[in-house]
C-alpha positions, 0 to 999 in steps of 0.5 A: 504453481508458485511464482519465483520472486527472483526470476519473475520476468519484467513482462509478467510483473507488468501484467500483475500491475495491470491486473491490480490497476484493472481490479474491480475491488478497492478499499471501501470508504466514505468521503467526509470532506472533498476540496479539489484534489484533497479528500478526508476519507473514512475507511472501513476495516480491511485485511492486508498482506504486507512485507518490509523491504530495504532499498530506495523507493523504486527498488523497494516498490518492485521487491515488495510487489514481487513478494506479495504477488508471489503470495497471492498467485500461489505461494500459500496454503488454503485454510484447512488444507495444504492446497495453494489458492489464487487470490484476486488482486485489488488496487492500490499498491501502497508503500510507506517509509519504515524506520529501522528503529520501529518494530515490524509490529507497528500499526498501519503499513509502516511507521518511521521515526516519530515526526519523520515525513521525509521520504528521501531519508527512508531506506526501508519500506512497508508494502501492502495490498488490501485483500478482497473483502470476502476474506478474514484472518480465519479463511484467507490462505496463509503465506508460505514465505514468512516475509509476507504477513497478514494483518487486520486494520480497524476503521481509519480516517485518511487525508488523501491527495490525488494526483497524476504523473510520475512518482520521483522521490522529490515529487512524492515528497512535494505532494506529501508536504502539500497533503500535510499542509491541507491537513493542518488547514483543516485542523486535523491531527496526524496520527500516522506516517504518510503513505504512497498508493499507486493504481497503475502499471508502469507503462501507463501514460503520466496524465492517466496515472492515479497516485495518492498520498494518504495521511492517517488522521484522528477522527474529526 
């Protein structure tokens, strides 16, 4: 039975966030540099389910989460059949601001206007979940909702800044600026738009929350 994205109760939405936070599988990566809260990571190829939604950061986060949760919890058709299949959740849930001037086929999660790293200016966002590693484009269930798409990402390097606490728009922008400053200190070239990744359900105490700003960079 598929979830209704328009009437999904808050309690169920919270449960799905909990499942994401408790997931045993996260994207695979190697740490190449570690310096306090900053890391340079080399990520393995991944398969993602993504959607593009309008709104401010909070509204877009909830809307995008519901659309992809609807897909992985049954609004899909398994490969080679018309049967629905449940897909295990992974962590984190990632979002990135999207410029209306950039086509939805742009790489990564979302690509805003070149050089624009101001979260406060974003009115459109790309939200994505990494799919469990046993899936490929050939065997993963296909979304019934055209708003959700599947895409393979190649190996990538990311500067990652890990922190705890709440994610207000101002704080996310502050952490993004810190991540970009560290990237510059390491003489790394930014090639993607900063992303926000979150690992915890909304009721998690601020001190226990795991948040990450991720900035794609060229191979060092």
